[in-house]
C-alpha positions in Angstrom: 0.1 0.1 -0.1 3.2 2.1 0.5 2.6 3.2 -3.5 -1.0 4.1 -3.0 0.1 6.5 0.0 2.5 8.3 -2.4 0.3 8.6 -5.2 -2.6 10.0 -3.0 0.3 12.4 -1.0 1.6 13.6 -4.6 -1.6 14.6 -6.0 -3.0 15.6 -2.7 0.1 18.9 -2.1 -0.4 19.1 -5.9 -4.6 19.3 -4.9 -3.4 21.8 -2.4 -0.8 24.2 -4.9 -3.5 24.4 -7.2 -6.4 25.2 -5.2 -4.3 27.9 -3.2 -3.4 29.6 -6.7 -7.2 29.3 -7.8 -8.3 31.2 -4.6 -5.6 33.8 -4.9 -6.2 34.4 -8.5 -10.0 34.5 -7.7 -9.3 37.3 -4.9 -6.8 39.5 -7.0 -10.0 39.0 -9.8 -12.3 39.9 -7.5 -11.2 43.5 -6.7 -11.1 45.1 -10.0 -14.6 45.5 -11.4 -16.1 45.0 -15.2 -16.8 47.7 -18.0 -20.1 46.2 -17.3 -20.2 47.1 -13.7 -23.3 43.7 -13.5 -23.5 41.4 -10.9 -22.6 38.0 -11.4 -26.7 37.3 -10.9 -27.3 39.5 -13.8 -24.7 38.4 -16.6 -26.2 35.0 -15.6 -29.4 36.2 -16.5 -28.3 37.6 -19.5 -25.9 34.9 -21.0 -29.0 32.3 -20.9 -31.3 35.1 -22.2 -28.9 35.4 -25.2 -29.3 31.5 -25.8 -33.0 31.4 -25.6 -32.9 29.5 -22.5 -36.2 30.2 -20.2 -36.2 27.2 -17.9 -33.2 27.4 -15.4 -33.0 29.9 -12.7 -30.2 31.7 -11.5 -30.2 31.2 -6.9 -27.2 32.1 -4.9 -25.8 29.9 -3.3 -23.3 29.4 0.2 -19.8 29.7 0.9 -17.0 30.4 -1.6 -16.1 29.2 -5.1 -19.1 26.3 -4.5 -21.0 27.5 -7.6 -22.3 24.6 -9.8 -25.5 24.0 -12.1 -27.7 21.2 -11.4 -29.0 20.0 -14.6 -31.7 17.9 -13.0 -33.4 20.9 -11.8 -31.8 23.2 -13.7 -30.4 25.5 -11.5 -27.9 27.5 -11.2 -26.1 28.0 -7.8 -23.8 31.4 -7.4 -22.1 31.9 -4.3 -21.6 34.3 -2.2 -18.7 36.1 -3.4 -20.0 36.1 -7.0 -24.2 36.3 -7.1 -24.2 39.8 -6.0 -20.5 40.8 -6.9 -19.6 43.1 -9.6 -16.2 42.0 -10.5 -14.3 40.2 -13.2 -14.1 36.5 -11.0 -18.1 37.1 -10.4 -18.3 37.6 -14.1 -16.2 34.6 -15.2 -17.3 32.1 -12.7 -21.4 33.1 -13.7 -20.7 32.9 -17.4 -18.6 29.7 -16.6 -21.7 28.0 -14.8 -24.3 29.3 -17.3 -22.0 26.8 -20.4 -22.8 24.5 -18.3 -26.6 25.4 -18.5 -26.0 26.1 -23.0 -24.2 22.4 -22.7 -27.5 21.3 -21.3 -29.6 22.9 -23.6 -27.9 21.9 -26.8 -27.6 17.8 -25.8 -23.6 18.8 -25.6 -22.1 14.9 -26.1 -19.7 15.1 -22.9 -22.1 16.4 -20.6 -24.8 14.0 -21.9 -22.5 11.0 -21.0 -20.8 12.6 -17.9 -24.1 12.2 -16.1 -25.1 9.6 -16.9 -21.8 8.1 -15.0 -23.0 9.8 -12.2 -24.7 6.8 -10.4 -21.9 4.6 -11.3 -19.3 7.0 -10.0 -21.0 6.7 -7.2 -21.2 3.2 -6.7 -17.8 2.8 -7.3 -16.8 5.0 -4.9 -18.1 3.4 -2.4 -16.8 0.0 -3.5 -13.1 1.6 -3.5 -13.7 3.1 0.1 -15.1 -0.3 1.4 -12.3 -2.8 -0.2 -9.3 0.0 0.8 -10.4 -0.2 4.4 -10.4 -3.9 4.2 -6.9 -4.5 2.5 -5.6 -1.9 5.7 -7.3 -4.0 7.8 -5.4 -7.4 7.0 -8.7 -8.7 6.0 -7.9 -9.9 2.4 -5.4 -12.1 3.2 -7.8 -14.5 5.2 -11.4 -13.6 3.9 -11.0 -12.3 0.3 -8.5 -13.5 -2.2 -6.6 -10.0 -2.8 -6.1 -10.6 -5.8 -9.7 -10.3 -6.6 -9.6 -7.2 -4.5 -7.0 -5.7 -6.5 -9.9 -6.2 -9.3 -12.3 -4.4 -8.2 -10.0 -1.2 -7.0 -8.9 -1.7 -11.0 -12.0 -1.7 -11.9 -14.2 1.0 -10.2 -10.9 3.5 -10.2 -10.8 2.9 -13.6 -14.4 3.9 -14.0 -13.3 7.4 -11.7 -10.6 7.7 -14.3 -12.7 7.8 -17.4 -15.7 9.8 -15.7 -12.9 12.2 -14.9 -11.3 12.3 -18.3 -15.2 13.1 -19.8 -15.4 16.3 -16.9 -12.2 17.4 -18.8 -14.0 18.7 -22.2 -17.1 19.4 -20.1 -15.5 21.8 -18.1 -12.9 23.4 -20.9 -15.8 23.8 -23.0 -17.9 25.5 -20.5 -14.9 27.9 -19.9 -14.8 28.4 -23.9 -18.5 29.2 -24.3 -18.1 31.7 -21.3 -15.2 33.4 -23.1 -16.8 34.1 -26.1 -19.5 35.5 -24.4 -18.1 37.6 -21.8 -15.9 39.5 -25.2 -18.8 39.3 -27.4 -21.2 40.7 -25.3 -18.8 43.2 -24.0 -18.7 42.2 -20.6 -15.2 42.0 -20.1 -12.9 44.0 -22.5 -8.8 43.8 -22.6 -7.1 43.4 -19.6 -10.6 42.4 -17.6 -10.9 39.7 -20.6 -7.6 38.2 -19.7 -8.2 38.4 -16.0 -11.3 36.4 -17.0 -9.4 33.9 -18.5 -6.5 33.1 -16.0 -9.1 32.4 -13.8 -11.0 29.9 -15.5 -7.8 28.5 -16.4 -6.7 27.9 -12.9 -10.3 26.8 -11.9 -10.0 24.0 -15.3 -6.7 23.1 -13.6 -8.2 21.5 -9.9 -10.2 19.5 -12.3 -7.2 18.5 -14.7 -5.2 17.2 -11.2 -7.8 15.3 -10.1 -8.2 13.3 -13.5 -4.0 12.9 -13.2 -4.7 12.2 -9.8 -7.7 9.4 -10.8 -5.9 7.6 -13.7 -2.2 7.3 -11.5 -4.3 5.6 -9.3 -6.3 2.9 -11.5 -2.7 2.5 -13.1 -1.2 1.6 -10.4 -4.0 -1.2 -9.0 -4.2 -2.1 -12.8 -0.7 -3.3 -13.0 -0.5 -4.8 -8.9 -3.9 -6.5 -10.4 -1.6 -7.8 -13.9 1.6 -8.7 -11.7 -0.7 -10.5 -8.7 -0.6 -14.2 -10.6 
C-alpha cells in the first residue's frame, strides 16, 4: 500500500497548490470591476437570455467557490462572492456556470455522458472505500482473495478515471463558451478579459489534477492486479 500512499500524497499536495493558486487569483480579480458593472446574477441571466434559455433559475448559494449548475433541477447556484458581486471573478464564474446550462440545452455529448456516469461513479467510490478499508485492516489476506480485491480496485478506479477524463472537455468547453460570451457581449474588455481567462484556467487545472490522480490510481492498481498471478 506504500505506492498508494505516495500517489495520494503527491496529488494531495499538488491539489493544495492548485487550490491555493485558484483562491489567490479569484481574490485578486474580485477586487476589479468589469466595464459592464453587472453582478454575477445579472450576467448569468443575460447570458441565459442570449441563448434563449428560459427554464433555468439563478439562485444564491453558500460559501466560496461552490458555484455549480444542477442539470436535474436546472438551477445555477452562485456563491456569495459571485451572486451580487460586480467583479471580473464574478463575471468569469457566472458565465462559466451558464456555459454548463448552454451545454445541457444543446445536448452537449460529453455532458450527457458525464451525467449518465454519475450513478456508476457513486457506486464505484463506495466500493473503493469498502475494499480499501478491508485491505488496510488485513482482511483481504484471510477472507477475500487479494487478487480479486485488486481487480475490484482497478475496475472502480478505472471508472473514476474515465469519469474524470470525460469531465475535462465539459469544463474546458464551458469556460470557452463563457469567454466567448464575455468578449462578444463586451462585459469584459482588454485586461478584464485576460483576468477572466486566467481565473477560469486555474479553475480548470483543479479538474486536470483530479483526472491525473484518478488515472495514476487506475494504472497503479491495474498493474498490481496484472502482476498478482
